[in-house]
C-alpha positions, -999 to 999 in steps of 0.1 A, spaced: 731 10 521 696 14 510 706 19 474 726 -14 472 697 -32 489 672 -19 463 697 -28 435 699 -63 448 661 -66 449 659 -54 413 685 -79 403 668 -109 420 633 -101 408 645 -95 373 661 -131 374 630 -145 386 611 -128 359 634 -142 332 630 -177 345 592 -173 346 591 -160 310 611 -190 299 586 -212 315 557 -194 300 573 -197 265 577 -235 269 543 -240 282 526 -218 256 543 -242 230 530 -272 247 495 -257 248 496 -249 210 507 -285 204 479 -301 224 454 -278 209 465 -288 173 466 -325 182 429 -321 197 418 -305 165 432 -333 144 423 -364 164 393 -351 187 406 -374 215 399 -362 250 433 -369 262 448 -340 242 419 -316 253 426 -325 290 463 -319 285 457 -287 268 433 -275 296 459 -286 322 487 -266 305 464 -236 301 457 -237 339 494 -238 345 499 -207 322 472 -188 340 489 -196 373 523 -184 360 508 -152 345 495 -143 380 530 -148 394 544 -128 365 521 -99 374 531 -100 410 568 -100 401 561 -69 377 546 -51 406 575 -58 429 599 -47 402 579 -14 397 578 -9 435 617 -15 440 625 6 409 608 36 423 624 30 457 659 26 438 654 59 419 645 77 451 676 63 470 697 72 441 685 108 439 689 111 477 724 98 475 734 121 446 722 151 467 742 143 497 774 137 478 
């Protein structure tokens, strides 16, 4: 039971990580676009948009790090449960 639960945790957290990575890629493209527009025009609107998107990226990176920590934790528990189950059988 413990092995399947840990496998489920790994699956769910990996899906979250994939979705978060897609968001990060999309936002980094937007941040680059706003930075380039700000360099061309020097309008404050583009600078504020760039700062806003950069703040979102920082927030998502923090989430990314916590998900990575969870994945490492559950991976170690999964390997432990797998070794334990193989020993019994």
